[in-house]
C-alpha positions as CSV (number, residue, x, y, z in Angstrom):
1,M,120.1,44.2,36.6
2,T,118.4,46.2,39.3
3,T,120.2,49.4,40.2
4,A,119.5,52.5,42.2
5,P,120.8,56.0,41.7
6,A,124.5,56.3,42.6
7,A,124.2,59.8,44.0
8,L,121.3,61.7,45.5
9,S,120.9,65.3,46.4
10,P,120.6,66.0,50.2
11,E,116.9,66.6,49.8
12,H,116.3,63.4,48.0
13,A,118.4,61.5,50.5
14,R,116.3,62.9,53.3
15,L,113.0,62.0,51.6
16,R,114.4,58.5,51.0
17,Q,115.3,58.1,54.6
18,L,111.9,59.2,55.8
19,A,110.1,56.9,53.3
20,T,112.3,54.0,54.5
21,V,111.3,54.7,58.1
22,G,107.6,54.5,57.0
23,L,108.3,51.2,55.3
24,I,110.0,49.8,58.4
25,L,107.1,50.9,60.5
26,G,104.8,48.9,58.2
27,V,107.0,45.8,58.5
28,F,107.0,46.3,62.3
29,L,103.2,46.5,62.2
30,N,102.9,43.3,60.1
31,A,105.3,41.3,62.4
32,L,103.7,42.7,65.6
33,E,100.2,41.6,64.5
34,S,101.4,38.1,63.8
35,S,102.7,37.6,67.3
36,V,100.5,39.8,69.4
37,V,97.2,38.2,68.4
38,S,98.3,34.6,69.4
39,T,98.4,35.6,73.1
40,A,94.9,37.0,73.0
41,M,93.1,34.2,71.2
42,P,92.1,32.3,74.4
43,S,90.3,35.5,75.6
44,V,88.8,36.0,72.1
45,I,87.4,32.5,72.1
46,A,85.9,32.9,75.6
47,D,84.3,36.2,74.6
48,L,83.0,35.2,71.2
49,R,82.2,31.6,72.1
50,G,83.9,30.0,69.1
51,S,86.2,27.3,70.5
52,D,85.5,25.0,67.6
53,L,86.8,27.7,65.2
54,Y,90.0,28.4,67.2
55,A,92.4,27.8,64.4
56,L,90.5,29.6,61.6
57,P,91.5,33.3,62.5
58,F,95.2,32.2,62.2
59,A,94.7,30.0,59.1
60,V,92.6,32.5,57.1
61,Y,95.0,35.4,57.8
62,M,98.1,33.4,56.7
63,L,96.3,31.9,53.7
64,S,95.1,35.3,52.3
65,A,98.5,36.9,53.0
66,T,100.5,34.1,51.4
67,V,98.4,33.5,48.2
68,T,98.0,37.2,47.4
69,S,101.7,38.2,47.8
70,P,102.6,37.3,44.2
71,L,99.6,39.4,43.0
72,W,100.8,42.4,45.0
73,G,104.4,41.9,43.7
74,R,103.5,41.7,40.0
75,G,100.8,44.3,40.3
76,S,103.4,46.7,41.7
77,D,105.6,46.1,38.6
78,I,102.7,47.3,36.5
79,A,100.7,49.8,38.5
80,G,103.5,51.2,40.7
81,R,104.8,50.3,44.2
82,K,103.5,53.3,46.1
83,K,99.9,53.1,45.0
84,L,99.6,49.4,45.8
85,Y,101.5,49.6,49.1
86,L,99.1,52.3,50.3
87,T,96.2,50.2,49.1
88,G,97.5,47.2,51.0
89,M,98.1,49.3,54.1
90,A,94.6,50.7,54.0
91,L,93.1,47.2,53.7
92,F,95.2,46.0,56.6
93,L,94.1,48.9,58.8
94,I,90.4,48.5,57.9
95,G,90.8,44.8,58.7
96,S,92.4,45.5,62.0
97,A,89.7,47.9,63.0
98,L,87.0,45.4,62.0
99,C,88.8,42.6,64.0
100,G,88.8,44.7,67.1
101,A,85.1,45.5,66.7
102,A,84.0,41.9,65.8
103,Q,81.0,40.6,67.7
104,S,81.1,37.0,66.4
105,M,83.7,34.5,65.3
106,G,82.4,34.7,61.8
107,G,82.9,38.5,61.8
108,L,86.4,38.0,63.2
109,I,87.3,35.4,60.6
110,G,86.1,37.6,57.7
111,A,88.0,40.6,59.1
112,R,91.1,38.5,59.5
113,A,90.9,37.5,55.8
114,L,90.7,41.2,54.8
115,Q,93.6,42.0,57.2
116,G,95.7,39.2,55.6
117,L,94.9,40.5,52.1
118,G,96.5,43.8,53.1
119,A,99.4,42.1,54.9
120,G,100.3,40.3,51.7
121,A,101.3,43.6,50.3
122,L,103.3,45.1,53.2
123,L,106.5,42.9,53.4
124,T,106.6,42.1,49.7
125,I,106.3,45.6,48.4
126,S,108.5,47.0,51.2
127,L,111.4,44.8,50.2
128,T,110.8,45.6,46.5
129,I,110.8,49.3,47.2
130,V,114.0,49.0,49.2
131,G,115.5,47.0,46.2
132,E,114.8,50.0,44.0
133,L,115.8,52.8,46.3
134,Y,119.2,51.5,47.4
135,E,122.3,50.1,45.8
136,L,123.4,46.6,46.9
137,Q,125.5,47.5,49.9
138,E,123.0,49.9,51.4
139,R,120.1,47.7,50.5
140,A,121.6,44.8,52.4
141,K,121.9,47.0,55.5
142,V,118.3,48.2,55.2
143,Q,116.9,44.7,54.6
144,A,119.0,43.3,57.5
145,F,117.5,46.1,59.7
146,I,114.0,45.0,58.5
147,S,114.9,41.5,59.7
148,G,115.9,42.9,63.0
149,V,112.7,44.8,63.4
150,W,110.8,41.5,62.5
151,G,112.8,39.7,65.1
152,I,112.2,42.3,67.9
153,S,108.5,42.3,67.0
154,G,108.4,38.5,67.3
155,L,110.0,38.6,70.7
156,A,108.0,41.6,72.1
157,G,104.6,40.7,70.5
158,P,103.5,38.0,72.9
159,L,104.4,40.1,75.9
160,L,102.5,43.1,74.5
161,G,99.5,40.9,73.6
162,G,99.3,39.5,77.1
163,F,99.6,43.0,78.7
164,L,96.9,44.5,76.5
165,T,94.6,41.6,77.0
166,D,95.0,41.6,80.8
167,T,94.9,45.3,81.3
168,L,92.5,46.5,78.6
169,S,90.8,44.0,76.3
170,W,91.7,41.5,73.6
171,R,90.3,44.1,71.2
172,W,93.3,46.3,71.8
173,T,95.6,43.7,70.4
174,F,94.1,44.6,67.0
175,Y,93.6,48.3,67.7
176,V,97.3,48.7,68.7
177,S,98.1,48.3,65.0
178,L,96.3,51.5,64.0
179,P,98.6,54.2,65.1
180,F,101.7,52.5,63.7
181,G,99.8,51.9,60.4
182,V,98.6,55.4,60.1
183,A,102.1,56.8,60.7
184,A,103.5,54.4,58.1
185,F,100.8,55.3,55.6
186,V,101.4,59.0,56.0
187,M,105.2,58.8,55.7
188,V,105.1,56.6,52.6
189,L,102.4,58.9,51.1
190,R,104.4,62.1,51.7
191,Y,108.0,61.0,51.2
192,L,108.3,58.1,48.8
193,R,109.5,59.1,45.4
194,E,109.4,56.1,43.1
195,T,112.4,55.6,40.8
196,G,111.8,52.1,39.3
197,E,110.8,51.3,35.8
198,R,107.2,50.5,35.3
199,R,106.1,48.1,32.6
200,P,102.7,48.8,31.2
201,A,101.1,45.4,30.5
202,R,98.0,43.4,30.7
203,L,98.3,40.9,33.5
204,D,97.5,37.2,32.7
205,W,94.3,37.3,34.7
206,L,93.3,33.7,34.0
207,G,96.8,32.4,34.9
208,A,96.8,34.7,38.0
209,A,93.4,33.4,39.1
210,L,94.4,29.8,38.7
211,F,97.7,30.3,40.5
212,T,95.9,32.1,43.4
213,V,93.2,29.4,43.7
214,G,95.7,26.6,43.3
215,S,98.0,28.0,46.0
216,G,95.1,28.5,48.3
217,V,93.7,25.1,47.8
218,T,97.1,23.5,48.2
219,I,97.9,25.4,51.4
220,W,94.4,24.8,52.9
221,G,94.7,21.1,52.1
222,L,98.1,20.9,53.7
223,E,96.8,22.7,56.8
224,L,93.8,20.3,57.1
225,K,95.8,17.3,55.8
226,I,93.2,16.6,53.2
227,W,95.4,15.0,50.5
228,P,92.9,14.9,47.6
229,L,92.5,18.7,48.1
230,V,96.3,19.0,48.0
231,A,96.4,17.0,44.7
232,L,93.7,19.2,43.3
233,G,95.6,22.4,44.2
234,L,98.8,21.1,42.7
235,A,96.9,20.2,39.5
236,V,95.5,23.8,39.3
237,L,99.0,25.2,39.9
238,A,100.3,23.1,37.1
239,A,97.6,24.5,34.8
240,A,98.5,28.0,35.9
241,V,102.2,27.5,35.2
242,F,101.3,26.1,31.7
243,L,99.3,29.2,30.9
244,E,101.8,31.6,32.5
245,A,104.7,30.2,30.5
246,R,102.9,31.3,27.3
247,H,101.7,34.8,28.3
248,P,103.8,38.0,27.7
249,S,103.0,39.4,31.2
250,P,102.6,36.5,33.6
251,L,102.0,36.7,37.3
252,L,105.1,34.7,38.0
253,P,108.5,35.9,36.7
254,M,108.7,33.0,34.2
255,Q,111.6,34.5,32.2
256,A,113.6,35.1,35.4
257,L,113.0,31.5,36.5
258,R,114.8,30.3,33.4
259,E,117.9,32.0,34.6
260,R,120.2,30.4,37.2
261,I,120.3,33.0,40.0
262,P,116.5,33.6,40.4
263,A,115.9,29.9,40.0
264,V,118.4,29.0,42.7
265,A,116.9,31.7,45.0
266,F,113.4,30.3,44.5
267,A,114.6,26.7,45.1
268,G,116.8,27.6,48.1
269,N,113.9,29.5,49.8
270,F,111.5,26.7,49.1
271,L,113.8,24.0,50.6
272,G,115.1,26.2,53.4
273,G,111.5,27.2,54.3
274,A,110.3,23.6,54.4
275,A,113.2,22.6,56.7
276,Y,113.0,25.5,59.1
277,F,109.3,26.1,59.4
278,G,108.6,22.4,59.3
279,V,110.8,21.8,62.4
280,I,109.9,24.9,64.4
281,A,106.2,24.0,64.3
282,Y,106.9,21.0,66.5
283,L,109.7,22.2,68.7
284,P,107.3,23.7,71.3
285,L,105.8,20.2,71.7
286,Y,109.3,18.9,72.1
287,A,110.0,21.4,74.8
288,Q,106.9,20.6,76.8
289,G,106.8,16.9,76.1
290,I,110.4,15.9,76.4
291,S,111.6,18.5,79.0
292,G,108.4,18.6,81.0
293,G,108.3,22.4,80.7
294,G,105.5,24.8,79.8
295,A,105.3,27.9,77.6
296,T,108.5,29.3,79.0
297,S,110.4,26.1,77.8
298,A,108.9,26.5,74.4
299,G,110.1,30.0,74.2
300,A,113.6,28.9,75.3
301,I,113.8,26.9,72.1
302,L,112.2,29.2,69.6
303,T,113.7,32.5,70.8
304,P,117.3,31.6,70.0
305,M,116.4,30.6,66.5
306,L,114.8,34.0,65.9
307,V,117.7,35.8,67.5
308,G,120.2,33.9,65.4
309,W,118.4,34.7,62.2
310,T,118.2,38.4,63.1
311,L,121.9,38.8,64.1
312,T,123.3,37.0,61.1
313,S,121.1,39.0,58.7
314,I,122.8,42.1,60.1
315,L,126.2,40.4,60.0
316,S,125.6,39.4,56.3
317,A,125.2,43.0,55.4
318,R,128.7,43.7,56.7
319,L,130.3,40.5,55.4
320,M,129.1,41.0,51.8
321,K,131.6,43.9,51.4
322,R,134.3,41.1,51.3
323,V,132.4,37.9,50.7
324,P,130.3,37.3,47.5
325,L,126.6,36.7,48.1
326,S,126.8,33.2,46.6
327,R,129.4,32.3,49.2
328,L,127.3,33.6,52.0
329,A,124.3,31.6,50.8
330,Q,126.5,28.4,50.5
331,M,127.9,29.1,54.0
332,G,124.4,29.4,55.4
333,F,123.2,26.1,54.0
334,A,126.5,24.4,55.0
335,V,125.8,25.5,58.6
336,L,122.3,24.2,58.3
337,V,123.5,20.8,57.1
338,V,125.9,20.4,60.0
339,V,123.4,21.6,62.7
340,F,120.5,19.5,61.5
341,L,122.9,16.5,61.5
342,L,123.8,17.3,65.1
343,L,120.1,17.7,66.0
344,T,119.4,14.1,64.9
345,F,121.7,12.9,67.7
346,T,120.4,15.2,70.4
347,V,116.7,14.5,70.6
348,H,117.1,13.1,74.1
349,A,119.6,15.8,75.2
350,P,118.8,18.6,77.8
351,L,116.8,21.5,76.5
352,W,119.7,24.0,76.6
353,I,121.6,22.0,74.0
354,T,118.6,22.1,71.6
355,S,118.4,25.8,72.3
356,V,122.0,26.4,71.4
357,L,121.7,24.4,68.2
358,G,118.5,26.3,67.4
359,F,120.5,29.5,67.6
360,V,122.9,28.1,65.0
361,V,119.9,27.0,62.8
362,G,118.8,30.6,62.9
363,M,122.3,31.7,61.9
364,G,122.2,29.4,58.8
365,M,118.8,30.8,57.8
366,G,120.0,34.4,58.3
367,F,123.0,33.9,56.0
368,S,121.2,32.0,53.3
369,M,117.9,33.7,53.0
370,L,119.1,37.3,52.9
371,S,121.8,36.4,50.4
372,L,119.5,34.6,48.1
373,L,116.9,37.4,48.2
374,L,119.6,40.1,47.4
375,S,121.0,37.9,44.6
376,A,117.6,37.5,43.0
377,Q,116.9,41.2,43.2
378,Q,120.3,42.0,41.6
379,A,119.5,39.6,38.7
380,A,115.9,40.8,38.2
381,R,115.2,42.3,34.8
382,P,113.7,45.8,34.6
383,G,110.0,45.7,35.4
384,E,110.2,42.4,37.2
385,L,111.6,43.3,40.6
386,G,108.3,43.1,42.3
387,A,107.5,39.7,40.8
388,V,110.9,38.3,41.6
389,T,110.8,39.6,45.2
390,S,107.3,38.3,45.9
391,G,108.1,35.0,44.2
392,V,111.1,34.4,46.5
393,M,109.0,35.2,49.6
394,F,106.1,33.0,48.3
395,A,108.5,30.1,47.7
396,R,109.7,30.3,51.3
397,Q,106.1,30.4,52.6
398,M,104.9,27.6,50.4
399,G,107.9,25.5,51.4
400,G,107.0,26.1,55.1
401,A,103.4,25.0,54.6
402,L,104.6,21.8,52.9
403,G,107.3,21.2,55.5
404,V,104.8,21.5,58.4
405,A,102.4,19.0,56.8
406,V,105.0,16.4,55.7
407,M,106.8,16.5,59.1
408,A,103.5,15.9,60.9
409,L,103.3,12.7,58.9
410,L,106.8,11.7,59.8
411,I,106.4,12.4,63.5
412,G,103.0,10.8,63.6
413,A,99.8,11.8,65.3
414,A,100.3,9.1,68.0
415,A,103.8,10.4,68.8
416,I,102.5,14.0,69.0
417,H,99.9,13.0,71.5
418,A,102.0,10.6,73.5
419,G,105.0,12.8,73.9
420,G,108.1,11.5,75.7
421,T,110.5,9.1,73.9
422,E,108.0,8.5,71.1
423,L,107.8,12.2,70.3
424,A,111.6,12.5,70.5
425,E,112.0,9.7,67.9
426,G,109.4,11.2,65.7
427,L,111.2,14.5,65.8
428,R,114.4,12.7,64.9
429,R,112.7,11.6,61.7
430,A,111.7,15.3,61.0
431,Y,115.4,16.3,61.5
432,F,116.5,13.8,59.0
433,L,114.1,15.2,56.5
434,A,115.3,18.7,57.2
435,L,118.8,17.5,56.8
436,G,118.0,16.1,53.4
437,L,116.2,19.3,52.3
438,V,119.1,21.6,53.3
439,T,121.6,19.3,51.7
440,V,119.8,19.6,48.4
441,A,119.6,23.3,48.9
442,L,123.4,23.4,49.5
443,A,124.0,21.4,46.3
444,V,121.8,23.8,44.4
445,T,123.5,26.9,45.7
446,L,126.9,25.4,44.8
447,T,126.0,25.9,41.1
448,L,126.4,29.7,41.7
449,R,129.8,31.1,40.8
450,P,131.0,34.4,42.3
451,R,132.0,37.1,39.9
452,V,135.0,39.2,40.5
453,G,134.1,41.8,43.1
454,A,132.9,41.4,46.6
455,G,129.2,40.9,47.3
456,V,128.2,40.0,43.8
457,T,126.7,36.7,42.8
458,G,127.2,35.5,39.3
459,A,125.8,32.7,37.2
């Protein structure tokens, strides 16, 4: 079980607080970068003349961040959180500076890959460090606050990106990261005092390499909808799991995955991520195609989801004093089952109805995702907290990539281009798939039994 010191001296409490502020700045930086850049990309394309490569700066960033997060998580179990966090932050800042200075699309794409490599460390190791520094009740509040920061960044980022691009240059959408990143780097460097148990070990490099390559090939194949590539990636992943299961220090927390709580957390995040991210990828098309609106209409659908997730993450931190984590996770998936069922009947309804239901979808994700992460961290064995935390986050991201690809098939390319009633009916099929996914997730979380004592999830 993962625990933190029950009592701290005033000096140590002050250092912990300052280090936490640095970590939250890093998360803010990561979230801001993800949303600011999207607004600037049309100007980037016009300046660097790379319209045929429009999607690559996004795809390369997300790919490198996703596939390397398990490496950062397990590496921090072995080498220490602080060292790897600072390394990741340095890579991210160097990548940001190179993005801003890019003179060609090729240079920008390479810099985005480096930036994504560093980004893979920021959220994963931040959540892991918080899991070590704080006991459960305090940890829930800090992680809920991190969710709030992520939500605020997601809302403010596009506005900031537009302002910087219009008043200065698209290059400042990358340079704006630098002061936040330097501040975060200095605060973590000066104030973080690691308390977790390190486990000296020799990482399973072959298994780690196969897992990273397999994940990358799978996600890339899903992005491009090249199914033989997806099959190859899954085969490589299967080989990686085979090797990992037989190694004393695997990249994946294989021992934890044999236990109920971490396994449920992984499965719940995978299924929830597939349902949520698969649907929101196509809601902007719905807003524009069904309601006849523009970017403002798209924001009117996506923003409530983000707000709902943020608010209920904060609410969960308060409720867990009286409600076990397992019950919160079950409640979240139960909400998702109901609301996705309702969404299947409202594809031709006015936009405001979908927006209201989207807010409730965000609520369900806020309850379930935070609760499952905290449960997995509580159940993590000494020396495996980083691997477990990064594994949970990776499962959600991988589920999202799979959900986006499969729902594109269900909706159909013809419906996506046609819009109108055809798109609405295609989206209804996507809602039905999401309903099935969260129903399975609810059934999986119902296998968890709360222990005596509020806020604790038991097997």
